[in-house]
N, C-alpha and C positions, 0 to 999 in steps of 0.2 A: 359653083363657087367662082367669083370673079378673081382676076389676077391680083388686085390690091389685097383682097382678103387672103389669098393663097400665099402671099409673101410675108404675112405677119408672123413673127416668131412667137411661138407659144412659150410662155414663161411660167413655170410652176410656182404656185404661191398658196400657202395655207393660212386661212384667217379664221379657223374655227375657234369658238370661245365656249367655255364649258358652263357658263353661268346658268343657262336654262335647263341643262341636262338633269340636274338633281335638285334645283331650287324652285321649280315652278309649281303652281297650284294645279292639281291634277284635273280640275274642272275648268281651268282658264283656257283661253284661245291662243295666247301668245306671250312669250317671255322674250325680252330683248336683251341681247348680249352687249359686251363691251366693244369699244371702238378699236379698230386696227387700221393703220395707215400704210399704204404701199407707196404712194406718191401724192403730190398735192396739185396736180394740174387739173383745173376745173373742167376742161373739155371731156375728161374721161369719167366724170361722175354720172350717176343715174339721177333722173328727175323723179322717177317713181317706179315702184314694183307693186303689182297687184296680182292676186290669186283668186281663182274662181271658187275655191272650196274653203277659204279662210280669209280673215282680215289680217292686215299687216300694218303696223304703225311705222311707216317708212320715214327715214331721215337720211339725207345724202351722206352724212358723216358716220353712220352706223353701218358696219360692214358684215355683221353677223346677226341672224335672226333665228329664233326657235319658233316653229309653226306647228300647231296641233291640229290634226284632222281625225275624223272618225276611222275606226278600224276597217269599215267597209269601203273606204275611199281608195281605189286602186290606181288612180291617176289624177293629176292636177294640172291645170293650164296656168302658165306663168306669162304675164304680160309686162313688158319692160319699155320704159320711155327714157332714153338718154338725154342729157342736156345739150349735146351737140349732134349734128347730123353727120359729121365727118369721123365716124367711129365704126368699128366692127364689134359685134357681140357674139360670144359663144356661151353655150350652156353645157357644162360638163364636157368641155373640149370640142363640142359640135357647133359649128357656126350656124347662126340663125339668120334667115333672110328678113329684110325689112319690109313691112307692109306700109299702108298709108299713114300719113302724119307722123313719120319717124317712130313707128311702134314696132316692137319685136315680140312675137308670140311663139310659145312652144308647149306641147303637152308632154309631161313627164310621168312615166310609170312609177308606182310606189310599191315597195315591199313592206313587210311587217317591221314595226319599230322605227329606228332612225334611218332617214334617207338624206344624204348630203347632196345639195345642188349648188354648184359654183357658177356664178354669172361673171364673165370677164368682159370688161369694156376696154377697148384698146384703140390706139391710133399708131402712127409710125414712130412716135416718140415716147409714149407713156401707156399706162394701163391702171385699172382698178379691178379688184375682185370683191364681189358681194357673195356671201355664203348663206344659204338657207338650210337649216337642219329641220327637215319636215318629219314630224313624229306621227306615224300612222298607228292609231290605237295607243295602248300603253307601252312605253319603252321598257318592257320587263327584262330582267336578267335571269336567264335560264341556267340550269345546272351543267354548263360546260365552261371550260376555263383555258386560259393560256398556261403553259408550264413555265415560261420565263420570258422576259423582255431584256434585250441587250441594246446598248447605245454605243456609237462610235465616239461620242463625246458626252461629257456630263456623267452623273452617277444616278443610279436608281436602285432602291432597296425593294426588290419585287416580292410581292405576296399575291398568290392567285386570287385571293378574296378581296384585295384592294384594287379598286378600279380607277382611282384618280391619283396622279403624281405631279409634283412640281419639280422642274428640272432647270438648272441655270447653266448657261454656256457663255463663253466669252464673245466679244463683238466680232472676233476674227472668224468665228464659225458660221459660214454662210450655208452650209449643208450638213445634214446629219443622217447617218445610216441607222435605221431602226430594225432590229430583229425581233419578231414576235412568234414564239415557238409554241404550237398548240399541244394540249395534253394528248391528242390522238391524231394520227396521220389522216384520219377520216374527216377532220375538221378543215374548213376553209378559213384563211386569214386574209383580212383586207386592212391595209395600212394607208391612211390618208386617201381613201377612195381607190387605191390600186391593189390588185391581187398579189399577195406574197405567197408563193407556193414552195413546195419542198425542193424543187429544182434550183431555186435561187436562195436556198437556205432560209426561207421565210423572211427575207429582208427587202426593204425598200429605202431608197435615198430620197429625202425631201429637202426642199429649200426652206430657209429660215429668214424671216424679216427681223429687223431690230425690234425689240420689245417682245410682247407675248405672242406665242405660236402654239395654240392648242391643237393637238393631233389626235384624231380618233382612230382607234384600232378595234376592229370587230373580229370575233372568232365565231364561226357559224357551223351548225350542223344542219344542212339543208334537208337531209333525209328525214329528220325528226322535227323540222321547223323550230330550231332552237338557235339562240345567239346570245352573246355577252359582249358588252362594249367597255373598253378601257380607254382612258383619256390621259395623254401626256401633255401637260401645260409647260412648254419649253420657253423659257425666257432668255432671249439673246440680248446681252448688254448693249446699251446705246451710249457711246461716249459723249455725244452731244448733250444728252439729258443729264449726264452725270458730271460734266466738267464745270468748274467754277471760274475758269479764266475768262477774261473779257477781250474779244478780238476787235479788229478795226472794221466793224460793220455797225450801221447806225439807223435810228429812226429819223424821219424828217420832222415829225411833230407828234405830240400826244394831245388828245382832247378828252376832257371830262364833261359830258353833256356839251354845252356850247363854249366852255372855257378852254382856250387853246394854250398849250404849254410848248414853247419853243425849246427844243432839246439842245442842251449843251453837250458837246462831244466828251467833255471831261466830267460830266455829272450823270449819275445813274439812279439817284434816289430823289424823289420829289414829294413834298409834304403838302397836303390839300385839306382844307377845313370846309365842311358843308353844314348846312342847317340841320337841326335835330329832327326835322320831319322828313329828311331824305332817306328813302328806303332802297333806291336803286339808281344807277347811273349808266349812261352809255359811254363806254370807253372806246376811243378810236386811236389806233397806233399805226401810222402810215410809214412803211419802210422807205429807206433811201433808194432801194432798187426793187423792182417788181418781182425779181426772182427769189428774193428772201422770203422765208416762211415766217409768219407772225403767229405767236401763241399768246393769248391772254388768259392767265390762270390755267395754262395747259390746254385751252380750247383753241383750235386753229381758226383764224379769221382770214378772209380772202378779199381780193380786189372787188369781186362782185358784191360783197357786203360792205365795201368801203373800209375794210379792216376794222370793223366795229363789232362790239359785243356788249350785251347788257349784263351788268354785274349787280347782284343783290348786296345790300349793305346792312349792318347792324349798328346800334348805338355804340359810340366809342370808336376805338381804333379798328381799321380794316386795312389789310395788305393786299395789293393787287400786283402780281408778277407778270411782266411782259417780256417775252423772249423773242428775239429775232435770230434766225438761223440760216446760214449759208451752207447747206448740206454737202454740196459737191466739194467744197473746200474745208469742211469740218470746222466751221467758225460759228461762234455764238456770242451774243451780248444780252445781258439781262438788265432790265429796268425795274425799279420798285416804286410803286405809288403807295405812300402811307396816307390813307384817307381817313380823317377823323370826322365823325358825325356827332354834332352836339358839342359838349364841353371838351375843351382841349386839355389833354393830360400832359403833364411834364415828363419829358424823356429822362428816365433814370438810368440809362445804359452806362455802365462803368467804362471809364476811359481805358481800363486795363482788361477789357473784354478779350476772351479767347475766340479763335476763329474755327469754324467748321468742326465743332466738337461738342460733346455733352459736357455741361458744367453743373455743379451742385451748389446751391446756396441755402439759406435758412428756410426757404419756401419749398424746395424740392429740386428735382432734376429739370434742366432746361437745355435747349439746343441753340447754339449760336451759329448764325450763317456766315457767309464769306466776308461780310462787313462787320462782324462781331456783334450783331444785333440778335436778341432772342427771338426765335420764331414764335408767333402768336396766332391763335385762332386758325390753325392750319394742320393738315396731315403732313407727316414727314416720314419718308421711307428710308430706313437706314440699311444701306447695302451690306454693311459689316455684320449685321445680325439677321438680315433677310426679313425684317418685320416692319410694319407700319405703326407709327405712334401719333397721338394727337396732342399738340401743344395748345394749352388753354389761353384765355384772355390775358392772364398774368405771365404767360410763358411757361408755366409748369406743365410737366407731363401728366396726362390724365390716366387714371386707373379705374377699374370697375366699369359699371354701366355708363355709357356716353350717349346723349341724344344730340345728333348733329344733322342739320339740313333735313329734318323730318324723319330721320331713321335712327334706330338704336344699334349700338355697337357694344362689344364687351372687350375690355382691355385687361390683361392679367396684371399681377402685382408688380411686374417689371415694365408695364406700359405697352406691351406688345398686343396688337390687334389679334383677336382669336377668330377661328373659322371652325365649321363643323359643330359637333355636339359639345356643349358645356353643361356642367352641373353647378348651380350656385343657389344658396339658400334653400336647398332641398328640392329644387325643380330643375328639369332638363329643358334646355333651349337649343335651337338650331340656328347657326349663322352661316350664310351662304359664302361663296368663294370671294365675295367682296367684303365679307365681315358683317353684313347686314342681318339683323335678327329677322327671322321669318315668322309668319302667322298663317293660320289656315292649314290646308293639306300640303304636305311636302313629301318628296321621295328622297331618301338619303343615298349616300354613295353605295350602300349595300343593297339597294333596290327595294327597301321596305318603305311603306307608307305610314305616316304619322299625322296626327292632328294637333296643331298648336293654337292655343287661345289667342285672343287679341293682344294680351300682354306677353305673348311668346312662350308661355309655359306649356309643356307637353301634357296632354291628358292621357289617362290609361284606365283600364277596367271599366269601360263605358261604351256607349254607342253614339256615333255621330252620323246623322242622316241615314240611319239604317246600317252603317258599317261598324262592326264590332272590333273594339280595340282591346288587346290583351294586357297582361300585367306589365309587359315591357313597353307598352304604348303602341306597338306595331299593329297594323290592321290584320285581323285574322281572316284570311280568304276562305 
């Protein structure tokens, strides 16, 4: 190991996401998880990840992947290509030597079920961590359990048969101590990749990023080749994303395709009319300082892309939110583009509008933003209820089935987005952790397999591809 690498400080970071653990098709090769950001310096991004035993649909902004390999695959070769040559790369805390053409390779041994592989790309100033959850064979849940889980912060209502938990902590909580106590002293406990033994009271302390921090806990009986996986989805509040105040940071300009908008420091909302045949536009938002982070509809854009992103549009009104953030100084400014495609509709917003709250009129419930305007054609997460809602084209809250961006969601009578199993009109449906209706084969949080038709409805008392399904819809092994 050379001196430069030896001086790099290892910073623990967890970016595991649970999407693919129970929502993937059991015959598919890959399920891709949600995005998690540790920092935004381009030089510590990867350009590519490739595997010799499976395909991976790599994207530099996606930091968690579920990878499926055959049960007979006991090792896998990982090949990494960083965007910069001036970085160090470690895999599961072991530094990897660079080969020709700035490529890093390492062979990893795999055990049965879930295998967590963390790739850390770092330089003297910054780092990124990509996480691969490599599933060897089927990630079965055996008949061994934890007896309890404890947390130094946040609350958990533990049941040994429940394997997924959502936990909220405040922004001030940068670390959390997790205790995972097995049913038997003969079992081994692994928390976030580290062994938690009886000597340390089965506890591990892990670092938390702002936003979502999924943590995997395994309880194993190596003697009988059994294991069970529990997942804690710990959400650490991010005050920048929640704040409504406007700080003294600015954009230089905004461009919609080739049309440039010179930004006025005192103006944050801009109205744009486009022809009715316009289905998408390129939005460019250049910050006044290169160290500012720019998000267009919550997608990060960078200097390498000229701070540009392509946005899909529908007929009528469209809202594009541009955020610039100065994270070290906890500053943020939000710009809104009201883009109308085709016929211009009259703004009927009341001059007596209320701000940052739910309001009710003759049409139903609506939510007004910090400018007193009703949110429209967008998802809204209400931190007071801990649920996501969809505000429709007229601003009213949606309920029941919702088809949005090519995916089906189900919202209860109060508008809250549902997850997991639901029963409606006499049929059972399964919605993943993002609220998206599933089809085909799925494995639920209890480790059982089910088959869902193309319309999402669960089938039962039949055979699918030679697999027998019982009265409850579960595959009879």
